[in-house]
N, C-alpha and C positions, 0 to 999 in steps of 0.2 A: 746658690743654686747651680752655678756653673761647675763648682767643685763636685757637687753631688752627681752631675751628669758625667763628668770625667771619671769619677770613681766607679760609677755603674758600668761604664764602657770598658775600663781596664780590669775590672774585678775578675772576669773570667779568662783573662789572658795569661799566658805563661810569661815568666820574667824576661825571656829573650825577645818576646814580641813587643814589650813596652817601649823600648827606644824607637822602634819602627813606627809606633803610633804617634809619638811625640815629635819626631824629626820633621815631618811636614809642617807642624805647627810653629816651628822656630824659623821658618823661612821669612824673608823680607816681604814677599808678596802676601803671605798669609797674615802677617802682622798688620800690614797696610789695610788689607781687606777687613780685618777685625776692627781696626780703629775706625774706618769709614762706616762700617755697619753700626758701631756704637754711637758715632756722631749722628747718623741718620735716625737712629732710634731716639736719641736725646732730642733732636729737633722735632720729631713727630710727637713726642710725649709732652714737651714743655713749651717749645717755641710756637708751634702751630696752634696750641690751645690757649695762648695768651696767659700762661701761668706766671705767677710772681716768683715761683721757686728758683728760676735761674738767678734772680737777684740775690736770693738767700745763698745760693751756691757760691756766687762771687764774693759776697761779704764774709761768709764763714771760711771759704777757701783762702781769702786774703788774710784773715786773722790767723789761721793755722800756719800759712806760709811765713808771715812776719814773725810769729812765735818761733818757728823752726830756724829762721835766719838769725834771730837774736839769741837763741839758746846757747851756742858756744861762747859768746861773749859774756853772757850772764854766768855761766859755769866758771869761766876764768876768774871773774870778779869774786865769786863765792869761794873758790879755792884760795885765792890770794888773801881774802879776809880771814878764812880759817887758819891759814898758815901764819898770818900776822898775830892772831889771837893765841896760837900755840906757843909762839916765840916771844910773847909779851910786848909786841909792838901795838901801837894804837892805830 
């Protein structure tokens, strides 16, 4: 949804005007304000309504995070196993 809004805003711009459009969005103040607005919206949507969805967000987020943390180690083991099989080691 946000990408559609940005696309519709820059669609009519000339190429030289696009960096001027994005530059204020990359400031620290704008990023902090956007994060705060997102947290406020999340709080209003899920916390104030006593929804169970934040629990799901934590559970699934934790599973995804642990998978991503373990992924490099698992890939190393797989590469080592494949290397050993190619060279006749057990």
